[in-house]
C-alpha positions as CSV (number, residue, x, y, z in Angstrom):
1,M,-1.9,32.6,-3.6
2,V,-2.3,29.1,-3.6
3,R,1.0,28.4,-2.1
4,Q,0.8,30.6,0.5
5,L,-2.5,29.3,1.7
6,S,-1.0,25.6,1.4
7,I,1.8,26.6,3.7
8,L,-0.8,28.1,6.0
9,I,-2.8,25.4,6.2
10,L,0.3,22.9,6.8
11,S,1.4,25.2,9.4
12,G,-2.0,25.0,11.1
13,L,-2.1,20.9,10.8
14,L,1.6,20.7,12.4
15,S,0.3,23.3,15.6
16,S,-2.3,21.4,16.3
17,A,-1.1,18.0,16.0
18,A,1.5,15.8,17.8
19,L,4.3,15.0,15.6
20,Y,6.4,12.2,15.9
21,G,9.6,11.4,13.9
22,V,11.6,7.9,13.6
23,D,14.8,7.5,11.7
24,Y,15.4,4.3,9.6
25,D,18.9,4.1,8.0
26,G,19.1,7.7,7.6
27,E,15.5,8.0,6.3
28,K,13.4,9.7,8.3
29,S,9.7,8.6,8.6
30,V,7.3,11.3,10.2
31,V,3.7,10.7,11.5
32,I,1.2,13.6,12.3
33,E,-1.4,12.2,14.7
34,T,-4.6,15.0,14.9
35,A,-7.8,14.3,16.7
36,Y,-10.5,12.4,14.8
37,D,-13.0,14.4,13.2
38,V,-14.5,13.6,10.0
39,C,-13.5,11.2,7.3
40,V,-12.2,13.1,4.0
41,I,-14.7,11.3,1.8
42,P,-17.6,10.1,4.1
43,P,-19.4,6.8,3.0
44,Q,-22.5,7.2,1.2
45,I,-25.6,5.4,2.7
46,D,-27.0,4.8,-1.0
47,E,-23.8,2.9,-1.9
48,A,-24.2,1.1,1.3
49,I,-27.5,-0.3,0.6
50,A,-26.8,-1.2,-2.9
51,K,-23.9,-2.9,-1.7
52,G,-26.1,-5.1,0.5
53,V,-25.1,-3.6,3.9
54,N,-28.0,-2.8,5.9
55,V,-28.0,0.8,7.5
56,V,-29.1,1.0,11.2
57,D,-30.0,3.8,13.4
58,I,-29.5,3.8,17.1
59,A,-33.4,2.2,17.8
60,K,-32.4,-0.7,15.1
61,A,-28.9,-0.8,16.5
62,K,-30.3,-1.4,20.0
63,A,-32.9,-3.8,19.1
64,L,-30.2,-6.3,17.2
65,Y,-27.9,-5.7,20.6
66,D,-31.1,-7.2,22.3
67,Q,-31.4,-9.9,20.1
68,N,-27.8,-11.2,20.4
69,A,-26.4,-9.6,17.0
70,L,-22.8,-9.4,17.0
71,F,-20.8,-6.0,17.5
72,F,-17.6,-4.9,15.9
73,D,-15.6,-1.6,16.7
74,A,-14.2,-0.3,13.8
75,R,-12.5,2.6,15.7
76,E,-9.0,2.8,16.7
77,K,-7.3,0.5,19.1
78,R,-6.7,2.7,21.8
79,H,-10.4,4.2,21.4
80,Y,-11.7,0.4,21.6
81,A,-9.3,-0.3,24.8
82,K,-10.7,2.9,26.8
83,E,-14.1,1.9,26.4
84,H,-16.5,-0.1,23.9
85,V,-20.3,-1.7,23.4
86,K,-20.6,-4.3,25.5
87,G,-19.2,-7.3,24.2
88,A,-18.1,-5.6,20.4
89,F,-14.9,-7.1,19.0
90,P,-12.4,-5.2,17.4
91,V,-11.6,-4.7,13.9
92,Y,-8.1,-4.3,12.7
93,F,-6.6,-1.9,9.9
94,D,-3.9,-3.9,8.0
95,V,-1.4,-1.3,6.7
96,S,0.4,-4.1,4.7
97,K,-3.0,-5.0,2.6
98,A,-4.9,-1.5,3.0
99,E,-7.7,-3.8,4.2
100,Y,-9.9,-4.2,7.3
101,I,-9.3,-7.4,9.1
102,V,-12.5,-9.0,11.3
103,I,-11.0,-11.8,13.4
104,Q,-14.0,-13.3,15.4
105,L,-16.2,-14.0,12.5
106,P,-19.0,-16.7,13.3
107,P,-19.5,-19.8,11.0
108,D,-23.1,-18.9,10.8
109,K,-23.2,-16.5,7.5
110,K,-26.7,-15.8,8.6
111,Q,-25.8,-14.2,12.2
112,P,-26.6,-10.6,12.6
113,L,-23.3,-8.6,12.5
114,V,-23.3,-4.9,13.2
115,F,-20.2,-2.6,12.7
116,Y,-19.8,0.8,13.9
117,C,-16.9,3.5,14.5
118,Y,-17.0,7.1,15.5
119,G,-20.1,8.3,13.6
120,E,-21.7,9.0,10.2
121,S,-18.9,10.8,8.8
122,C,-16.3,7.7,9.6
123,A,-15.8,5.1,7.1
124,N,-13.8,2.7,8.8
125,S,-17.0,0.6,10.1
126,Y,-18.4,1.2,6.5
127,E,-15.4,-0.4,5.0
128,A,-15.3,-2.9,7.4
129,A,-18.9,-4.1,6.8
130,L,-18.5,-4.0,2.9
131,A,-15.5,-6.2,3.4
132,V,-17.7,-8.8,5.4
133,R,-20.5,-8.7,3.2
134,K,-17.8,-9.9,0.1
135,L,-17.3,-12.9,2.3
136,G,-20.7,-14.0,2.0
137,Y,-22.4,-12.9,5.2
138,Q,-26.1,-12.2,4.6
139,N,-26.9,-9.8,8.0
140,V,-24.4,-7.0,7.6
141,Y,-25.5,-3.9,9.4
142,W,-23.6,-0.4,9.7
143,F,-24.9,1.5,12.7
144,L,-24.5,5.0,11.0
145,N,-24.2,7.0,14.4
146,G,-21.8,4.9,16.0
147,F,-20.5,4.7,19.3
148,G,-20.9,8.5,20.4
149,E,-24.7,8.2,20.0
150,W,-24.6,4.4,21.7
151,K,-22.5,5.9,24.6
152,A,-25.1,9.2,25.1
153,S,-28.1,6.9,25.0
154,G,-26.8,5.2,27.9
155,Y,-26.6,1.7,26.6
156,P,-24.0,-1.2,28.0
157,L,-20.6,-0.3,27.7
158,Q,-17.4,-2.4,28.6
159,T,-13.9,-1.1,29.4
160,M,-10.5,-3.0,29.8
161,S,-11.5,-4.2,33.7
162,K,-15.0,-3.3,33.9
163,T,-18.6,-3.4,32.4
164,K,-21.2,-0.2,32.9
């Protein structure tokens, strides 16, 4: 019964996802690409607060934006390239080290830094905020509802070639 259920789930995933294969000297590598839905283990708000990351909603995120806080987008590169919060910097995931890399960090460790990704169920921005907090930055914020809520609110966006 469990095996049949596993096969059914796997076949469902494969039929709804883009599948890519790459051959490296006889060893085949397969990548399954699915649309972003939710994180397997969503981050916990209490845990973030306990680790020194301030959790903010849309109103506080916009207030921080208006006060010139730096914003960091932890979504996939292709989504960042399509559009992001105006002035936001990308956050990269280093697969070789299994860690988030924030390149454009300011020298002032008191500068407010706001991290966002797809929404509350997305751990990317949370993990990036934790990484920066560990580097000694004091005013680190995790924008809980992320890009979707920012865009729905009509706040400033930027694309590769223009600003909205």
